[in-house]
N, CA and C atoms as an extended XYZ file, in Angstrom:
603
Properties=species:S:1:pos:R:3:atomname:S:1:resname:S:1:resid:I:1 pbc="F F F"
N         3.470       28.509      -29.880 N   UNK     1
C         4.379       28.308      -31.001 CA  UNK     1
C         5.552       27.443      -30.542 C   UNK     1
N         5.888       26.426      -31.320 N   UNK     2
C         7.040       25.604      -30.983 CA  UNK     2
C         8.318       26.396      -31.212 C   UNK     2
N         9.342       26.082      -30.421 N   UNK     3
C        10.589       26.834      -30.493 CA  UNK     3
C        11.175       26.831      -31.897 C   UNK     3
N        11.149       25.684      -32.561 N   UNK     4
C        11.738       25.631      -33.908 CA  UNK     4
C        10.999       26.556      -34.868 C   UNK     4
N         9.680       26.682      -34.695 N   UNK     5
C         8.914       27.588      -35.553 CA  UNK     5
C         9.228       29.046      -35.217 C   UNK     5
N         9.384       29.337      -33.929 N   UNK     6
C         9.744       30.693      -33.515 CA  UNK     6
C        11.071       31.107      -34.142 C   UNK     6
N        12.028       30.198      -34.126 N   UNK     7
C        13.353       30.485      -34.702 CA  UNK     7
C        13.233       30.737      -36.209 C   UNK     7
N        12.437       29.909      -36.883 N   UNK     8
C        12.283       30.065      -38.335 CA  UNK     8
C        11.567       31.363      -38.691 C   UNK     8
N        10.592       31.754      -37.873 N   UNK     9
C         9.784       32.931      -38.189 CA  UNK     9
C        10.418       34.242      -37.739 C   UNK     9
N        11.374       34.186      -36.835 N   UNK    10
C        12.020       35.427      -36.394 CA  UNK    10
C        12.844       36.007      -37.539 C   UNK    10
N        12.530       37.229      -37.882 N   UNK    11
C        13.265       37.949      -38.922 CA  UNK    11
C        13.552       39.354      -38.423 C   UNK    11
N        14.478       40.033      -39.062 N   UNK    12
C        14.780       41.415      -38.700 CA  UNK    12
C        13.857       42.348      -39.464 C   UNK    12
N        12.989       43.017      -38.732 N   UNK    13
C        12.016       43.931      -39.338 CA  UNK    13
C        12.483       45.373      -39.171 C   UNK    13
N        12.259       46.177      -40.194 N   UNK    14
C        12.747       47.557      -40.194 CA  UNK    14
C        11.639       48.598      -40.036 C   UNK    14
N        10.395       48.215      -40.328 N   UNK    15
C         9.295       49.194      -40.298 CA  UNK    15
C         8.270       48.759      -39.257 C   UNK    15
N         8.047       49.629      -38.276 N   UNK    16
C         7.137       49.321      -37.173 CA  UNK    16
C         5.987       50.324      -37.114 C   UNK    16
N         4.876       49.868      -36.543 N   UNK    17
C         3.727       50.730      -36.312 CA  UNK    17
C         4.043       51.663      -35.143 C   UNK    17
N         4.220       52.969      -35.406 N   UNK    18
C         4.617       53.890      -34.342 CA  UNK    18
C         3.517       54.162      -33.320 C   UNK    18
N         2.291       53.735      -33.627 N   UNK    19
C         1.181       53.992      -32.690 CA  UNK    19
C         0.976       52.845      -31.708 C   UNK    19
N         1.600       51.719      -31.965 N   UNK    20
C         1.374       50.555      -31.107 CA  UNK    20
C         2.229       50.638      -29.838 C   UNK    20
N         1.649       50.234      -28.726 N   UNK    21
C         2.378       50.210      -27.451 CA  UNK    21
C         2.323       48.809      -26.845 C   UNK    21
N         3.428       48.374      -26.298 N   UNK    22
C         3.432       47.135      -25.532 CA  UNK    22
C         2.839       47.408      -24.157 C   UNK    22
N         2.157       46.421      -23.610 N   UNK    23
C         1.644       46.586      -22.258 CA  UNK    23
C         2.775       46.398      -21.255 C   UNK    23
N         2.582       46.896      -20.059 N   UNK    24
C         3.584       46.705      -19.012 CA  UNK    24
C         3.781       45.217      -18.720 C   UNK    24
N         2.710       44.454      -18.796 N   UNK    25
C         2.793       43.013      -18.568 CA  UNK    25
C         3.678       42.342      -19.623 C   UNK    25
N         3.538       42.771      -20.881 N   UNK    26
C         4.366       42.204      -21.950 CA  UNK    26
C         5.831       42.572      -21.759 C   UNK    26
N         6.076       43.812      -21.385 N   UNK    27
C         7.459       44.243      -21.146 CA  UNK    27
C         8.057       43.463      -19.981 C   UNK    27
N         7.285       43.299      -18.921 N   UNK    28
C         7.777       42.538      -17.769 CA  UNK    28
C         8.096       41.098      -18.158 C   UNK    28
N         7.241       40.512      -18.982 N   UNK    29
C         7.486       39.141      -19.421 CA  UNK    29
C         8.768       39.056      -20.246 C   UNK    29
N         8.940       39.987      -21.158 N   UNK    30
C        10.170       40.039      -21.960 CA  UNK    30
C        11.410       40.104      -21.072 C   UNK    30
N        11.385       41.021      -20.109 N   UNK    31
C        12.576       41.244      -19.299 CA  UNK    31
C        12.825       40.109      -18.309 C   UNK    31
N        11.754       39.536      -17.766 N   UNK    32
C        11.924       38.424      -16.827 CA  UNK    32
C        12.522       37.200      -17.505 C   UNK    32
N        12.257       37.033      -18.796 N   UNK    33
C        12.855       35.923      -19.531 CA  UNK    33
C        14.248       36.287      -20.051 C   UNK    33
N        14.463       37.551      -20.365 N   UNK    34
C        15.789       37.979      -20.832 CA  UNK    34
C        16.849       37.753      -19.761 C   UNK    34
N        16.487       37.994      -18.499 N   UNK    35
C        17.493       37.866      -17.438 CA  UNK    35
C        17.773       36.412      -17.056 C   UNK    35
N        17.129       35.477      -17.748 N   UNK    36
C        17.477       34.074      -17.574 CA  UNK    36
C        18.555       33.641      -18.568 C   UNK    36
N        19.019       34.576      -19.393 N   UNK    37
C        20.071       34.275      -20.368 CA  UNK    37
C        21.355       33.902      -19.633 C   UNK    37
N        22.121       32.989      -20.208 N   UNK    38
C        23.353       32.562      -19.534 CA  UNK    38
C        24.444       33.623      -19.578 C   UNK    38
N        25.264       33.621      -18.539 N   UNK    39
C        26.476       34.452      -18.488 CA  UNK    39
C        27.576       33.642      -17.819 C   UNK    39
N        28.817       33.888      -18.223 N   UNK    40
C        29.953       33.195      -17.608 CA  UNK    40
C        30.007       33.523      -16.125 C   UNK    40
N        30.262       32.511      -15.323 N   UNK    41
C        30.357       32.668      -13.865 CA  UNK    41
C        29.083       33.268      -13.255 C   UNK    41
N        27.982       33.256      -14.000 N   UNK    42
C        26.716       33.840      -13.536 CA  UNK    42
C        26.852       35.324      -13.178 C   UNK    42
N        27.731       36.045      -13.870 N   UNK    43
C        28.006       37.448      -13.529 CA  UNK    43
C        26.834       38.371      -13.884 C   UNK    43
N        26.051       37.986      -14.878 N   UNK    44
C        24.857       38.776      -15.235 CA  UNK    44
C        25.202       40.242      -15.494 C   UNK    44
N        26.220       40.470      -16.319 N   UNK    45
C        26.702       41.839      -16.516 CA  UNK    45
C        25.949       42.616      -17.578 C   UNK    45
N        24.888       42.021      -18.160 N   UNK    46
C        24.067       42.828      -19.051 CA  UNK    46
C        23.239       43.808      -18.222 C   UNK    46
N        23.011       44.983      -18.823 N   UNK    47
C        22.126       45.990      -18.228 CA  UNK    47
C        21.216       46.463      -19.363 C   UNK    47
N        19.921       46.385      -19.147 N   UNK    48
C        18.944       46.672      -20.193 CA  UNK    48
C        18.383       48.078      -19.981 C   UNK    48
N        18.632       48.962      -20.930 N   UNK    49
C        18.097       50.323      -20.862 CA  UNK    49
C        16.848       50.381      -21.742 C   UNK    49
N        15.687       50.488      -21.129 N   UNK    50
C        14.440       50.585      -21.875 CA  UNK    50
C        14.184       52.066      -22.135 C   UNK    50
N        14.354       52.464      -23.382 N   UNK    51
C        14.264       53.880      -23.718 CA  UNK    51
C        12.821       54.188      -24.102 C   UNK    51
N        12.117       54.850      -23.190 N   UNK    52
C        10.706       55.190      -23.409 CA  UNK    52
C        10.499       56.680      -23.657 C   UNK    52
N        11.485       57.481      -23.324 N   UNK    53
C        11.378       58.924      -23.504 CA  UNK    53
C        11.467       59.254      -25.000 C   UNK    53
N        10.401       59.856      -25.539 N   UNK    54
C        10.341       60.116      -26.986 CA  UNK    54
C        11.440       61.067      -27.457 C   UNK    54
N        11.732       62.085      -26.669 N   UNK    55
C        12.780       63.035      -27.060 CA  UNK    55
C        14.150       62.363      -27.058 C   UNK    55
N        14.382       61.502      -26.076 N   UNK    56
C        15.655       60.784      -26.028 CA  UNK    56
C        15.773       59.846      -27.222 C   UNK    56
N        14.683       59.214      -27.583 N   UNK    57
C        14.724       58.336      -28.752 CA  UNK    57
C        15.010       59.120      -30.025 C   UNK    57
N        14.490       60.323      -30.127 N   UNK    58
C        14.804       61.171      -31.291 CA  UNK    58
C        16.291       61.500      -31.328 C   UNK    58
N        16.863       61.783      -30.165 N   UNK    59
C        18.297       62.080      -30.098 CA  UNK    59
C        19.115       60.853      -30.479 C   UNK    59
N        18.685       59.691      -30.005 N   UNK    60
C        19.401       58.453      -30.342 CA  UNK    60
C        19.290       58.177      -31.843 C   UNK    60
N        18.129       58.443      -32.409 N   UNK    61
C        17.937       58.236      -33.850 CA  UNK    61
C        18.941       59.055      -34.668 C   UNK    61
N        19.218       60.263      -34.223 N   UNK    62
C        20.150       61.140      -34.945 CA  UNK    62
C        21.553       60.539      -35.030 C   UNK    62
N        21.925       59.739      -34.036 N   UNK    63
C        23.274       59.138      -34.045 CA  UNK    63
C        23.200       57.657      -34.430 C   UNK    63
N        22.066       57.272      -35.025 N   UNK    64
C        21.861       55.878      -35.447 CA  UNK    64
C        21.486       55.823      -36.926 C   UNK    64
N        22.180       56.630      -37.725 N   UNK    65
C        21.973       56.660      -39.165 CA  UNK    65
C        20.518       56.987      -39.516 C   UNK    65
N        19.824       57.664      -38.588 N   UNK    66
C        18.442       58.095      -38.808 CA  UNK    66
C        17.510       56.913      -39.102 C   UNK    66
N        17.769       55.780      -38.514 N   UNK    67
C        16.958       54.586      -38.748 CA  UNK    67
C        15.616       54.707      -38.014 C   UNK    67
N        14.549       54.517      -38.752 N   UNK    68
C        13.207       54.779      -38.221 CA  UNK    68
C        12.807       53.838      -37.094 C   UNK    68
N        13.362       52.624      -37.058 N   UNK    69
C        12.934       51.693      -36.014 CA  UNK    69
C        13.313       52.178      -34.613 C   UNK    69
N        14.281       53.075      -34.520 N   UNK    70
C        14.669       53.622      -33.215 CA  UNK    70
C        13.499       54.361      -32.568 C   UNK    70
N        12.768       55.104      -33.362 N   UNK    71
C        11.647       55.878      -32.815 CA  UNK    71
C        10.295       55.202      -33.024 C   UNK    71
N        10.157       54.373      -34.061 N   UNK    72
C         8.845       53.814      -34.400 CA  UNK    72
C         8.517       52.515      -33.680 C   UNK    72
N         9.521       51.791      -33.241 N   UNK    73
C         9.258       50.536      -32.533 CA  UNK    73
C         8.548       50.824      -31.216 C   UNK    73
N         7.749       49.873      -30.775 N   UNK    74
C         7.036       50.035      -29.505 CA  UNK    74
C         8.003       50.116      -28.336 C   UNK    74
N         9.105       49.402      -28.441 N   UNK    75
C        10.087       49.369      -27.360 CA  UNK    75
C        11.488       49.381      -27.943 C   UNK    75
N        12.318       50.274      -27.437 N   UNK    76
C        13.733       50.285      -27.810 CA  UNK    76
C        14.535       49.875      -26.582 C   UNK    76
N        15.235       48.766      -26.721 N   UNK    77
C        16.084       48.271      -25.636 CA  UNK    77
C        17.532       48.473      -26.056 C   UNK    77
N        18.269       49.210      -25.256 N   UNK    78
C        19.705       49.344      -25.477 CA  UNK    78
C        20.381       48.379      -24.515 C   UNK    78
N        21.004       47.350      -25.071 N   UNK    79
C        21.737       46.418      -24.225 CA  UNK    79
C        23.104       47.020      -23.938 C   UNK    79
N        23.371       47.197      -22.660 N   UNK    80
C        24.674       47.704      -22.248 CA  UNK    80
C        25.295       46.671      -21.315 C   UNK    80
N        26.595       46.770      -21.160 N   UNK    81
C        27.281       45.816      -20.308 CA  UNK    81
C        28.145       46.510      -19.275 C   UNK    81
N        28.150       45.964      -18.070 N   UNK    82
C        28.996       46.452      -16.985 CA  UNK    82
C        30.320       45.687      -17.057 C   UNK    82
N        31.349       46.354      -17.546 N   UNK    83
C        32.658       45.721      -17.722 CA  UNK    83
C        33.281       45.268      -16.412 C   UNK    83
N        32.889       45.902      -15.324 N   UNK    84
C        33.492       45.593      -14.035 CA  UNK    84
C        32.554       44.810      -13.116 C   UNK    84
N        31.515       44.228      -13.665 N   UNK    85
C        30.575       43.458      -12.833 CA  UNK    85
C        31.287       42.327      -12.098 C   UNK    85
N        32.332       41.796      -12.714 N   UNK    86
C        33.077       40.698      -12.100 CA  UNK    86
C        33.692       41.097      -10.761 C   UNK    86
N        33.894       42.410      -10.565 N   UNK    87
C        34.598       42.893       -9.371 CA  UNK    87
C        33.667       43.649       -8.415 C   UNK    87
N        32.374       43.545       -8.629 N   UNK    88
C        31.415       44.273       -7.792 CA  UNK    88
C        30.636       43.276       -6.930 C   UNK    88
N        31.195       43.009       -5.756 N   UNK    89
C        30.559       42.083       -4.819 CA  UNK    89
C        30.224       40.758       -5.503 C   UNK    89
N        31.228       40.063       -6.071 N   UNK    90
C        30.946       38.868       -6.875 CA  UNK    90
C        30.343       37.702       -6.103 C   UNK    90
N        30.452       37.680       -4.778 N   UNK    91
C        29.856       36.563       -4.048 CA  UNK    91
C        28.328       36.564       -4.145 C   UNK    91
N        27.735       37.710       -4.538 N   UNK    92
C        26.270       37.759       -4.681 CA  UNK    92
C        25.777       36.884       -5.830 C   UNK    92
N        26.650       36.609       -6.812 N   UNK    93
C        26.237       35.791       -7.945 CA  UNK    93
C        26.079       34.326       -7.549 C   UNK    93
N        26.662       33.965       -6.399 N   UNK    94
C        26.641       32.574       -5.942 CA  UNK    94
C        26.118       32.479       -4.513 C   UNK    94
N        25.227       33.394       -4.147 N   UNK    95
C        24.740       33.474       -2.769 CA  UNK    95
C        24.019       32.211       -2.311 C   UNK    95
N        23.442       31.462       -3.261 N   UNK    96
C        22.693       30.261       -2.891 CA  UNK    96
C        23.524       28.986       -2.985 C   UNK    96
N        24.789       29.119       -3.352 N   UNK    97
C        25.666       27.955       -3.474 CA  UNK    97
C        26.298       27.625       -2.124 C   UNK    97
N        26.742       26.396       -1.945 N   UNK    98
C        27.485       26.061       -0.720 CA  UNK    98
C        28.694       26.979       -0.560 C   UNK    98
N        29.073       27.247        0.677 N   UNK    99
C        30.135       28.218        0.966 CA  UNK    99
C        31.415       27.897        0.212 C   UNK    99
N        31.834       26.631        0.216 N   UNK   100
C        33.103       26.286       -0.451 CA  UNK   100
C        33.029       26.513       -1.957 C   UNK   100
N        31.858       26.235       -2.549 N   UNK   101
C        31.674       26.478       -3.987 CA  UNK   101
C        31.733       27.970       -4.268 C   UNK   101
N        31.034       28.751       -3.447 N   UNK   102
C        31.010       30.201       -3.625 CA  UNK   102
C        32.420       30.775       -3.525 C   UNK   102
N        33.166       30.382       -2.514 N   UNK   103
C        34.516       30.924       -2.318 CA  UNK   103
C        35.425       30.577       -3.483 C   UNK   103
N        35.343       29.339       -3.975 N   UNK   104
C        36.186       28.919       -5.103 CA  UNK   104
C        35.834       29.684       -6.375 C   UNK   104
N        34.554       29.890       -6.597 N   UNK   105
C        34.142       30.586       -7.819 CA  UNK   105
C        34.498       32.066       -7.769 C   UNK   105
N        34.378       32.686       -6.629 N   UNK   106
C        34.747       34.094       -6.509 CA  UNK   106
C        36.236       34.273       -6.800 C   UNK   106
N        37.058       33.348       -6.318 N   UNK   107
C        38.497       33.393       -6.629 CA  UNK   107
C        38.731       33.194       -8.124 C   UNK   107
N        37.985       32.271       -8.715 N   UNK   108
C        38.144       32.005      -10.153 CA  UNK   108
C        37.740       33.218      -10.980 C   UNK   108
N        36.665       33.890      -10.585 N   UNK   109
C        36.217       35.086      -11.295 CA  UNK   109
C        37.320       36.134      -11.316 C   UNK   109
N        37.922       36.369      -10.161 N   UNK   110
C        38.976       37.380      -10.069 CA  UNK   110
C        40.167       37.017      -10.943 C   UNK   110
N        40.591       35.765      -10.887 N   UNK   111
C        41.779       35.384      -11.667 CA  UNK   111
C        41.504       35.413      -13.164 C   UNK   111
N        40.251       35.199      -13.553 N   UNK   112
C        39.907       35.162      -14.973 CA  UNK   112
C        39.843       36.554      -15.585 C   UNK   112
N        39.380       37.550      -14.810 N   UNK   113
C        39.131       38.878      -15.384 CA  UNK   113
C        40.082       39.975      -14.926 C   UNK   113
N        40.713       39.827      -13.781 N   UNK   114
C        41.532       40.922      -13.233 CA  UNK   114
C        42.664       41.289      -14.196 C   UNK   114
N        42.762       42.597      -14.479 N   UNK   115
C        43.801       43.130      -15.368 CA  UNK   115
C        43.723       42.562      -16.789 C   UNK   115
N        42.524       42.147      -17.206 N   UNK   116
C        42.337       41.593      -18.556 CA  UNK   116
C        41.167       42.302      -19.238 C   UNK   116
N        41.383       43.537      -19.681 N   UNK   117
C        40.274       44.309      -20.281 CA  UNK   117
C        39.653       43.644      -21.503 C   UNK   117
N        40.447       42.932      -22.286 N   UNK   118
C        39.877       42.266      -23.463 CA  UNK   118
C        38.919       41.160      -23.046 C   UNK   118
N        39.284       40.405      -22.021 N   UNK   119
C        38.405       39.337      -21.532 CA  UNK   119
C        37.127       39.938      -20.953 C   UNK   119
N        37.257       41.055      -20.261 N   UNK   120
C        36.087       41.718      -19.680 CA  UNK   120
C        35.125       42.152      -20.788 C   UNK   120
N        35.677       42.774      -21.823 N   UNK   121
C        34.837       43.261      -22.927 CA  UNK   121
C        34.238       42.099      -23.730 C   UNK   121
N        35.066       41.113      -24.035 N   UNK   122
C        34.577       39.969      -24.804 CA  UNK   122
C        33.417       39.284      -24.084 C   UNK   122
N        33.541       39.146      -22.767 N   UNK   123
C        32.496       38.465      -22.001 CA  UNK   123
C        31.192       39.255      -22.030 C   UNK   123
N        31.307       40.578      -21.902 N   UNK   124
C        30.114       41.423      -21.973 CA  UNK   124
C        29.423       41.261      -23.328 C   UNK   124
N        30.203       41.252      -24.405 N   UNK   125
C        29.617       41.140      -25.741 CA  UNK   125
C        28.939       39.783      -25.934 C   UNK   125
N        29.583       38.722      -25.463 N   UNK   126
C        28.965       37.394      -25.575 CA  UNK   126
C        27.646       37.340      -24.801 C   UNK   126
N        27.693       37.833      -23.581 N   UNK   127
C        26.508       37.763      -22.722 CA  UNK   127
C        25.358       38.581      -23.290 C   UNK   127
N        25.649       39.779      -23.769 N   UNK   128
C        24.589       40.617      -24.345 CA  UNK   128
C        24.032       39.992      -25.616 C   UNK   128
N        24.876       39.312      -26.385 N   UNK   129
C        24.403       38.633      -27.590 CA  UNK   129
C        23.403       37.534      -27.259 C   UNK   129
N        23.699       36.770      -26.198 N   UNK   130
C        22.774       35.702      -25.806 CA  UNK   130
C        21.463       36.281      -25.275 C   UNK   130
N        21.561       37.358      -24.514 N   UNK   131
C        20.347       38.003      -24.001 CA  UNK   131
C        19.520       38.579      -25.146 C   UNK   131
N        20.192       39.132      -26.145 N   UNK   132
C        19.487       39.690      -27.301 CA  UNK   132
C        18.692       38.613      -28.025 C   UNK   132
N        19.280       37.445      -28.169 N   UNK   133
C        18.565       36.362      -28.846 CA  UNK   133
C        17.349       35.939      -28.048 C   UNK   133
N        17.493       35.846      -26.725 N   UNK   134
C        16.328       35.537      -25.886 CA  UNK   134
C        15.219       36.564      -26.092 C   UNK   134
N        15.589       37.849      -26.090 N   UNK   135
C        14.598       38.914      -26.271 CA  UNK   135
C        13.853       38.766      -27.594 C   UNK   135
N        14.590       38.505      -28.655 N   UNK   136
C        13.958       38.424      -29.972 CA  UNK   136
C        13.043       37.208      -30.097 C   UNK   136
N        13.454       36.081      -29.508 N   UNK   137
C        12.620       34.885      -29.584 CA  UNK   137
C        11.370       35.026      -28.713 C   UNK   137
N        11.514       35.603      -27.542 N   UNK   138
C        10.344       35.821      -26.682 CA  UNK   138
C         9.392       36.809      -27.356 C   UNK   138
N         9.951       37.872      -27.946 N   UNK   139
C         9.115       38.846      -28.650 CA  UNK   139
C         8.305       38.149      -29.742 C   UNK   139
N         8.962       37.294      -30.515 N   UNK   140
C         8.258       36.585      -31.595 CA  UNK   140
C         7.170       35.688      -31.028 C   UNK   140
N         7.482       35.016      -29.931 N   UNK   141
C         6.508       34.132      -29.298 CA  UNK   141
C         5.286       34.908      -28.799 C   UNK   141
N         5.492       36.180      -28.435 N   UNK   142
C         4.389       37.033      -27.982 CA  UNK   142
C         3.627       37.679      -29.143 C   UNK   142
N         4.086       37.414      -30.374 N   UNK   143
C         3.408       37.972      -31.538 CA  UNK   143
C         4.002       39.269      -32.048 C   UNK   143
N         5.224       39.588      -31.590 N   UNK   144
C         5.876       40.824      -32.008 CA  UNK   144
C         7.062       40.536      -32.915 C   UNK   144
N         7.516       41.575      -33.580 N   UNK   145
C         8.692       41.483      -34.431 CA  UNK   145
C         9.810       42.300      -33.805 C   UNK   145
N        11.011       42.100      -34.313 N   UNK   146
C        12.155       42.759      -33.696 CA  UNK   146
C        13.240       43.040      -34.722 C   UNK   146
N        14.197       43.847      -34.300 N   UNK   147
C        15.341       44.152      -35.150 CA  UNK   147
C        16.572       44.373      -34.274 C   UNK   147
N        17.587       43.519      -34.407 N   UNK   148
C        18.845       43.780      -33.704 CA  UNK   148
C        19.610       44.856      -34.457 C   UNK   148
N        20.241       45.758      -33.732 N   UNK   149
C        20.897       46.886      -34.394 CA  UNK   149
C        22.252       47.187      -33.768 C   UNK   149
N        23.231       47.428      -34.636 N   UNK   150
C        24.496       47.986      -34.162 CA  UNK   150
C        24.926       49.173      -35.028 C   UNK   150
N        24.004       49.670      -35.840 N   UNK   151
C        24.287       50.821      -36.698 CA  UNK   151
C        24.079       52.124      -35.960 C   UNK   151
N        24.998       52.432      -35.059 N   UNK   152
C        24.894       53.673      -34.301 CA  UNK   152
C        26.268       54.082      -33.794 C   UNK   152
N        26.385       55.314      -33.390 N   UNK   153
C        27.625       55.841      -32.813 CA  UNK   153
C        27.660       55.434      -31.339 C   UNK   153
N        28.503       54.475      -31.020 N   UNK   154
C        28.533       53.889      -29.680 CA  UNK   154
C        28.869       54.930      -28.613 C   UNK   154
N        29.841       55.778      -28.907 N   UNK   155
C        30.228       56.798      -27.924 CA  UNK   155
C        29.114       57.806      -27.702 C   UNK   155
N        28.446       58.196      -28.783 N   UNK   156
C        27.359       59.173      -28.672 CA  UNK   156
C        26.187       58.596      -27.880 C   UNK   156
N        25.874       57.331      -28.119 N   UNK   157
C        24.779       56.691      -27.378 CA  UNK   157
C        25.137       56.579      -25.903 C   UNK   157
N        26.377       56.207      -25.608 N   UNK   158
C        26.810       56.123      -24.208 CA  UNK   158
C        26.650       57.470      -23.515 C   UNK   158
N        26.971       58.533      -24.233 N   UNK   159
C        26.838       59.878      -23.663 CA  UNK   159
C        25.368       60.248      -23.471 C   UNK   159
N        24.537       59.951      -24.461 N   UNK   160
C        23.111       60.276      -24.357 CA  UNK   160
C        22.451       59.535      -23.191 C   UNK   160
N        22.907       58.316      -22.923 N   UNK   161
C        22.340       57.516      -21.836 CA  UNK   161
C        23.035       57.775      -20.498 C   UNK   161
N        24.043       58.632      -20.536 N   UNK   162
C        24.771       58.951      -19.305 CA  UNK   162
C        25.359       57.699      -18.660 C   UNK   162
N        25.921       56.823      -19.498 N   UNK   163
C        26.469       55.578      -18.974 CA  UNK   163
C        27.718       55.847      -18.144 C   UNK   163
N        27.896       55.115      -17.051 N   UNK   164
C        29.144       55.216      -16.290 CA  UNK   164
C        30.322       54.779      -17.163 C   UNK   164
N        31.518       55.153      -16.784 N   UNK   165
C        32.705       54.840      -17.585 CA  UNK   165
C        32.961       53.344      -17.724 C   UNK   165
N        32.462       52.558      -16.776 N   UNK   166
C        32.707       51.113      -16.842 CA  UNK   166
C        31.560       50.357      -17.514 C   UNK   166
N        30.668       51.068      -18.183 N   UNK   167
C        29.578       50.456      -18.938 CA  UNK   167
C        29.742       50.797      -20.418 C   UNK   167
N        29.365       49.859      -21.276 N   UNK   168
C        29.419       50.103      -22.720 CA  UNK   168
C        28.107       49.668      -23.374 C   UNK   168
N        27.678       50.393      -24.412 N   UNK   169
C        26.552       49.886      -25.200 CA  UNK   169
C        27.047       48.762      -26.105 C   UNK   169
N        26.223       47.748      -26.299 N   UNK   170
C        26.624       46.638      -27.171 CA  UNK   170
C        25.745       46.542      -28.412 C   UNK   170
N        24.444       46.760      -28.258 N   UNK   171
C        23.527       46.694      -29.392 CA  UNK   171
C        22.151       47.185      -28.960 C   UNK   171
N        21.297       47.420      -29.951 N   UNK   172
C        19.889       47.747      -29.702 CA  UNK   172
C        19.048       46.536      -30.091 C   UNK   172
N        17.893       46.405      -29.435 N   UNK   173
C        16.829       45.529      -29.918 CA  UNK   173
C        15.567       46.380      -29.997 C   UNK   173
N        15.053       46.563      -31.206 N   UNK   174
C        13.787       47.269      -31.411 CA  UNK   174
C        12.691       46.226      -31.513 C   UNK   174
N        11.597       46.425      -30.777 N   UNK   175
C        10.502       45.451      -30.728 CA  UNK   175
C         9.181       46.167      -30.965 C   UNK   175
N         8.323       45.563      -31.780 N   UNK   176
C         7.013       46.151      -32.016 CA  UNK   176
C         6.220       45.376      -33.042 C   UNK   176
N         5.200       46.036      -33.581 N   UNK   177
C         4.352       45.451      -34.610 CA  UNK   177
C         4.867       45.888      -35.981 C   UNK   177
N         5.313       44.928      -36.750 N   UNK   178
C         5.823       45.247      -38.083 CA  UNK   178
C         4.684       45.673      -39.003 C   UNK   178
N         4.968       46.636      -39.873 N   UNK   179
C         3.972       47.072      -40.863 CA  UNK   179
C         4.441       46.757      -42.284 C   UNK   179
N         5.488       45.944      -42.368 N   UNK   180
C         6.042       45.628      -43.680 CA  UNK   180
C         6.676       44.248      -43.620 C   UNK   180
N         6.371       43.428      -44.605 N   UNK   181
C         6.972       42.093      -44.635 CA  UNK   181
C         8.479       42.213      -44.864 C   UNK   181
N         9.254       41.387      -44.196 N   UNK   182
C        10.703       41.428      -44.471 CA  UNK   182
C        10.985       40.863      -45.855 C   UNK   182
N        12.138       41.210      -46.379 N   UNK   183
C        12.549       40.621      -47.651 CA  UNK   183
C        12.670       39.112      -47.478 C   UNK   183
N        12.572       38.375      -48.590 N   UNK   184
C        12.899       36.947      -48.489 CA  UNK   184
C        14.328       36.793      -47.962 C   UNK   184
N        14.578       35.695      -47.306 N   UNK   185
C        15.952       35.494      -46.804 CA  UNK   185
C        16.923       35.664      -47.962 C   UNK   185
N        17.921       36.531      -47.798 N   UNK   186
C        18.757       36.910      -48.936 CA  UNK   186
C        19.705       35.830      -49.429 C   UNK   186
N        19.930       34.806      -48.658 N   UNK   187
C        20.800       33.739      -49.132 CA  UNK   187
C        21.575       33.090      -48.009 C   UNK   187
N        21.068       31.976      -47.519 N   UNK   188
C        21.779       31.236      -46.489 CA  UNK   188
C        22.906       30.443      -47.130 C   UNK   188
N        24.058       30.428      -46.494 N   UNK   189
C        25.154       29.605      -46.981 CA  UNK   189
C        24.786       28.134      -46.819 C   UNK   189
N        25.261       27.285      -47.715 N   UNK   190
C        25.009       25.848      -47.553 CA  UNK   190
C        25.584       25.362      -46.229 C   UNK   190
N        24.879       24.447      -45.602 N   UNK   191
C        25.278       24.000      -44.279 CA  UNK   191
C        26.690       23.415      -44.262 C   UNK   191
N        27.101       22.780      -45.374 N   UNK   192
C        28.441       22.184      -45.416 CA  UNK   192
C        29.550       23.239      -45.425 C   UNK   192
N        29.195       24.490      -45.734 N   UNK   193
C        30.199       25.560      -45.694 CA  UNK   193
C        30.383       26.145      -44.298 C   UNK   193
N        29.411       25.923      -43.435 N   UNK   194
C        29.498       26.544      -42.105 CA  UNK   194
C        29.571       25.535      -40.961 C   UNK   194
N        29.290       24.272      -41.258 N   UNK   195
C        29.343       23.232      -40.224 CA  UNK   195
C        30.415       22.220      -40.586 C   UNK   195
N        31.374       22.048      -39.708 N   UNK   196
C        32.409       21.047      -39.907 CA  UNK   196
C        32.619       20.284      -38.612 C   UNK   196
N        33.143       19.111      -38.730 N   UNK   197
C        33.452       18.315      -37.543 CA  UNK   197
C        34.953       18.339      -37.296 C   UNK   197
N        35.296       18.516      -36.053 N   UNK   198
C        36.671       18.429      -35.601 CA  UNK   198
C        37.577       19.482      -36.226 C   UNK   198
N        38.711       19.115      -36.775 N   UNK   199
C        39.709       20.085      -37.204 CA  UNK   199
C        39.276       20.862      -38.442 C   UNK   199
N        39.818       22.067      -38.573 N   UNK   200
C        39.543       22.899      -39.742 CA  UNK   200
C        40.046       22.202      -40.987 C   UNK   200
N        39.199       22.166      -42.015 N   UNK   201
C        39.556       21.486      -43.267 CA  UNK   201
C        40.201       22.466      -44.239 C   UNK   201
């Protein structure tokens, strides 16, 4: 499938075949491509929680507005972010770079994020968003459907997943075989309303 067709065909599906399972090979392919998503300073602060435990998924469903895709999708991925990844041995992100480049970037990472919780959180959200898009496009290319989700109690999910204090959930991606056609696109804004050149008009 050409990329432009994958983008056009990717839709948010709500009803999945609960009996279908992804193979380990398919899951590995999804994740190996997801971790190629870009991150600022190559920090790679996304953390992918693949929720396979059925009882845990039932518990998550209870704090996710009882949405069926949480339990019925073949794979539930909770994208979480490590807010402090910038400060955890940051030279490892540039281990293959020349020494002077690595040293300069490690200093830049510290000055950009240290004592700036909003920047730390914003970066995690941006990075997880890009990884989520990769996941959904790869899923579509493999013949699967997906649904990005943020309709859940973030604190409750963090507790259910036993996340460390410096990690936050950002969104879910449910992936599987859809059993229901999505609604027609509800209404795209005209391109001239969302695309402008240069200064705000």
